[in-house]
N, C-alpha and C positions, 0 to 999 in steps of 0.2 A: 479613560480609567477602566470602565465597566469590562472593557474586552480583556484587559491587563488581569483583571481578577479573575477571570474565569479560567484563565491558563492552569492556574495551580491546581483545579480539579482533575483536569486530565493526567497531569504528572504524577500525582498520587496514584491513581489508579493503574496507570503503566507500570510505575513501581511496584505496586502490590501485586498486579498481574505476573509481573516477569520474576519477582521473590516467590509467590505462592506457587507458581508451576515449576519452580527451579528446584525444588527439594520434596522429597516424598514423605519426609519427617511432617511436616504441618498438616497435613491431611487428616490426621487423626482427629485433632480440633476441629477441623472444617465440617466433618460429617455430621456434627450435631446442627448445624446451620440448612441441611437439606430440606428444601422445602420453603427456604426462608429467601430465597432470591426473588426479586419483584421483575417478573417477565413481562416483554412487550414483544411485540411482531417486527422485526427489522430484517432478517437475512433472507436471501434468495439464491437459493443455488442452481436455479434454472436459467438465471440471468444471461442472455446472449452476449454480453460484454466479459464474461469469464475467457481467459486466452487459456489455450492449451490445458484444458481442463485434466486430462489424464495425467499430465507432469505434476500436476499439484494435488493427486492422488494421497491422502494420508498427512498432508500439511494441516496445521492449526493456524488459521489467521482470525486475528482481532481486531475491530475497528473500535477504538475509543475515542470517545467525544467528551469535552466538557461543554457544561451548557450554562448559559447565564440567565436563568430562572430566578425571579426577586421573591419567589412565594416564600411561605414557612420561616424557617430559621436562618435563611438568607440573607433577609434585611437585618438581621441583629448582628452579622459579620462585615457590615459595609458593603453589601454587593448592590444596594440601593433597594427600591420598592417597587411594587408593579406601576406604582404613578409614573415612574422613569421609564419603564418600558414593560410590556405585556410580553407574554409567551418566553420562549427561549431562541438561542440561537448557539450554534457550535462554533466557538471562536479559537478552540483549538482542536485539531484532529489527527490523531497518529495511530498507525497501521502497523499492528505486530505480526509477522510470520516466524513461525515455527516450521521448520521442514518435516516432511515424513522420517527422515533419519536422525531428525533431534541434533543434530551436529552444531545448531548454531540458533541465534535469535536476531532478527533483523527488526527494527523499528523505524519507519519513515515518518517524519513531521510534515504538515502539509501548511502553509500560510493560511492564515484565517481569511485572507483577501485573494487568494488564489482564483482566477478567472476560469469558469466553467461555463459550460452549455448544459443548464438543468433541464431534465426532461419534464414530462406531465407527471405529476404527483398527486395522490390523496391528500386532502387538507388533514393538518395534525394539530390538536389542541393539547399543549404540554401541560396544561393543569390536571386535566383527566386522563392524560396518556392514552387518549383514543383517536383514531382516525374517522373521516367522513368519507366516505365512498363516494357519496353523492356529490361532494364538492371537489373539483378537480383546481388545484394549482397549474395555471398553463405553463408549459415549457417557456424558458428564456435565454437567449442567447448572450453571453457576457455578463452573466450574473457573478457575484461573490459565492465563494465555498459556503460560507457560513449561513447563507440564505438556504441551502438545501435542506438543513437540520429545522431552521426556522420555521419554514413553510410548509415542508413536507413530512418533517419528523424522521424517525431512524430509516425507514424503509426508504426515503428518498435519500438520504445521506450515504447509505449503503450503496444504493443504484450509482450515485454520482463517483463514488472512491474505486465501485467496479470498473466502471466506465473509463478512469483515468488511469488505472493500474491493471485492469486483467486479472487481478489476485481473486480466488473463489473466498470471499468473505463468509466465515462460517460460524463466527462468534461476535456479538456485539455488547459494547458495555457503555453506557452513559452515567456520568456521576454527578451528584449534586454537589454544591460549593461547601456546606457547612461541615461535611467530615475532614475535610483538610487540615484544619490545626489539631484536630483532636489526633487524628492518625499519626502525624509528625509527633505529636506530644507524647503517645503512647509508645512510639519507637524509642523516644528518649532523644529526639532531636536527629538532624543529618548534619553530617560533618561535609562543609563546601570548602571551597579553595579559591580565591581570588587574586590576581596579581596587582589590583589596585583596589583602594575604596569603592564603595559602589554608592552614588547619590543619584537619584532619580528626580526629576523635575516636577513630577507630580506627586509622588511619593514621601520624597525628602531622602533623608541619610539611610541607607538600608544595612551597609557594612562600612563601619567608621576606620577600618583599618584593615591591610592586606594580609594575604597568609591563611591558613587553615584555621577554621572556626566552626563551632556547632550551632546551628541556627534552629530555633523552635516558633511554634505560633505564629504570630503576626509578622515576624522578622523574617522565617522562611516562606511564608506566603508573599510577602514582599519580594523576596529574592528572586521567585519564579515568575510575577505577575509585572515586574517592572518593564516598560517600554520606551522609556525617555532616560536612559541611563547618559550622564555626560561624556564618560570615557569610551562609550560604544559608537553612538552616533548612527547606529543599524536598526533601530526600531525593533520590529516584531522577530528579525533574524539575531538580535542579540539575546532578545528572550528567549528564543527557541534554542541556542546554545546553551544558556544558563539552564534550562529545563531538561536538556540531555544530561548536562553534567550534574544535576541535581538527581535526576532519576539513576544516573551511574551509582552515585554516592549512596542514595535510598537501597538500591539493588545490594550492593555490598554491605550495608548496614543490616538489612533485612535478613542475609544469608549469613550473618556472623552467628558465633555461637552465643553472644550475649541474648540474642532474640530467640533463636530455635530451643535455647535449654531454658527460657522462661515461658511456662505455660499461660501466666495471667497476662503478659504482655502480648504474647501471641495471639491470644484469645481475644485480646481488645482490638487489635489490628483487623483480625478477620471480621470480628462482629460487624466492627464501622464500615468495612468495605462492603459488606451485602446489605447494611441498613440503608447506604447511602448512593446505592447504584440501580439502575435498570439495566436489565440484559436479555439477551435472546441466544440460544445455543449454548448457553450455561448450564451446566449441572454437576452434580458433587462427583459421581462416578467417572466421567468424562475427564474432570479435572483431576481426578485421583489417577486414573491411567497416565495422563499428560505429565503429572507430577513425578511419577515413578520412572518414567522413560527419560526425563530431564534430569534425574538425579546426578549431582555431579559435574553438572555443566560449569564450564569455568566463566567468569565474567569478561574475559579478553574474547569470548566466543559472543559476545552481546554488542552489536553495533547498531548506532543510531544513525540515520540519515537525514538529510534536509532535501525537500523537493527543489530543483534549480529552477529559477524564473532569470527573466531577460528585462528588469525594470517594469514601469508601471505603465498604464494606458494613458493615452492625453486628451480623453473625451472627458474628463471630470469625475470618471467613477474612480481613478488610481487603482485599479485593479491590478495585482501581481500577475505578468504575463508568463504563462509556463512553456519551458523550453521542451516541448512534445516529444522530440527525438530523443533527447537524453533522459526525459522521462521515463519512456518505453524502454529504453536501454538498462536504467535501474530495474525496472519491474522483469525484463527479461533475463536478468541475471538472478533475481531474487527467484523465479520461478525454476530456472535451470539448475540451480544452488551453484553458481559460478562464483569465484573470490570475491570479495567486494573491498575496495579501499578502507585502510584501518584495520580490517578484521585481523585477529591475531590467528594464525596457525593452530589448529588442534592439535593437543598432544597425541604422541605415538600411542598405539594400540598397545595393551599389555601382552604378553606373551601367550596368555591363557585364554584371550580373546581373538588372537590372530592364528589360528588353527588351519587357514585354507593351505593347500598347496599352492607353491610358487605359480604353477602353471594355471592354475584356476583364476587366478588375479591378473597375469600378465595380458596388455591388451594386445588384440589380434593384429597382425602386420599385414594381412591380406584385406585390399582394400575391397568395399563392397561391390557389386556388378550391377548394372542397370537390370530391371526386370520387367516383364509385361505384365499389367493389371487388368483387371474387369470392373468397369463402373458402369452405373446407369446414368445417364444422361439426364441432364435437369433442362427445365425451361430459362429460355436467357434472361426472364426476368428475376429469377431467383439466382443470379449470378453477378456478383460484384466483380468489377474489373479495373485495374489499373494498367496503364500501357507506358512501358520504358524503351526508349530506344537505344539499342546496343549496337547501333550500325553508323557510319559517316554520313547518311542519307538524311538531309535536314528534312523535318517536317513528318518523318514517317511515322512517328506516334501518334501526331494527330490524325493523319489520317487512317490509318487503323482504327483508332478511338472513336471516330466519326462513322466508320462502318460498322464497327460493332453496336454502335448507339442505334444507329437506323435497323438492326436487326432485332433491336429490343434489349438488349444487355445493359446492366446499370453501371454505366461506365463512369468512374470515380476520380479521374484525372489523368494526366500524362507527364512523364518527365523524360531527362537524359538518364541514361543508367553510367555509374561511376566509369567505366569503360567498356571498350566495344567488345563484343559477344560474337564467335562463331556459330553458335547453335541456339536456336530460339527454344526458350525454357517457359513453360506456365508454372511459376512457384505458387505454392500455397501455404496456408497456415492450417492449424488444427480444424478437422471435419469438413473440410474443403476440396476433398479429394477428387469427388465426383464433379465440382464445378470445374477443377483444373482439367479434368479429363473432357469433359464436353467442350471447353475452349481449345484444347489441344488437337481433337478430332478435327478441327476447322483448319487447321495449320498444317501443311504438307512438311511432315519433317520433324514436328515440334514433340516434345517429351515434357513429361511433368517433373516436378520435384518439390519434395515436403521441405520449407525453409522456417524456421522460427523467427526470423525477422519480419515474417509478412503478419499483419496484425487480423486483417479481414478480408474475404474474399481472396481474389487471386491477382496475380502480377506477371503480365506477358512481356517477356523480355526478349525484344527482337533481336534476332542474331543476322549475321552477314547471308545466313542460308535462308532467310525468310523468302518465299515464292513470288511475294509480290501481291498476293489478294488471299482474300478470306473466303473458306469454302461455305459451303451449305451448312445451315443448323441443324443438327440431328434430332430427331423427336424424342420428346421429353418421355422418360423410360427406356430408352433402346440401350441394349446393351454396347458398351464400348470397350476397345482393347486399346490402352495406349502403352507405351513404354515409359518406363518411371526411373528417374536417376536416383541413386544413392540421397539421402537427407543431406541437405547443407549445412556444415558444422562452422561455418563462417562466424567468427568472433565478432560480437558488439561491443565496440569501445564504451568504457563508462567515460563520462566526461571528467577532466582533469582537475575541475574547480568544485567539486563535489564538498559541502559542508558535511564533515564525519565526526563522531565522538565514539569512541571505545568505552565500555564500561568499566575496563580495567585501568583507565585513566587517571592517574592521582595527582595529574600536575595541576598549576595554578593556571593555565591556559585559559583564557575569556573568550 
């Protein structure tokens, strides 16, 4: 029941962030809070796990967590006491991305028991909000997501989510439990809609009747924290869906004229938000600018997604197993601003804002041609390589990978390509052009190609033109000239079974 309670915190934070940055008019009130934010160290823009950083230039990405600390006022609202559990964990984690063109907002929910590989992290004391650089929490394979914050604090949580998503997290928010009921009450409640009454085996009756109804205080809290609802039977996933519907309703409510035209109510919401949250990368000026750039954004352009999993582990940990390929496809779509399922199309621009001549916006019909590029060779140990067999020759990828391993390359696996290839291509992701050139220079006839589906290092896609042997390793620093094919625009299919909620959805879907 403890983990269910803490979910409420992040719900109100996400709703507040989306609403506060969704209209410029509110920030005249927020300016009085400048300097009132409680700042902690969390974000790391130099993390090597950030993917295609250039494509994320101008994006604003918030990692928002709810923590289960029992100190202070939290014990007064049913969160338990420090005798029950010391410290704090992040039981609900949501990643909010606002692209550089401010055309939409995407919020991605992570199951609290998602299985992760946690890196080494500095020890974190939640009571004092400080790190101990002299005490390192060792890396752990197969850990639960909520241990990242619990053991290593905000910095560790950011590192793990950047590792999973590849997004450049430049803002962090963690909110305490006590502010939830106050914010909802200051808003005047939130209207939810349920197709059935809601009864939770731990919390009891939440909604006694179906349909639209306004929830406040404890009832709102129970609505977003319940994990054992008899009519759902899907635990944390049912809770996540209700949270997303609640946040959608909260967003619509906060953007309504009843809130924006009521300074007292608005001030109360903003003051509670700043009082009960810890932040990094948050200041008034940057939020004012973001708010102004998002003014007029429609609710239909706000989409909530849930990380897909493939059941739980059988080793007793009951970790949720991440569907890695599908997760990568989701975040590729976010990074590249590709359309998302359930996302409503943006309204057509007004005539006053579309002054470009048709010729300037029409796509080019001339295909890009291969070009010769120059790059400096890298040492083999600095090049990560995955080998794909695109020929009909059995075992070729394994033989090539063994040869490259003997030459000192960091070989990361082999696989069969999805279809046979005629040309050998070394595909590479952001920042890996020199690595690709190093490998291609060793294979007669090989070319290189930027490809957004390559997550790290390079992929050697062996074609039928492969000469049958690997050539000499170039000297590190040597100038190389190789042919580069145009970037691959191969679409990455999103999974068809994604759980999606659109903020404009006012139906009673559960």
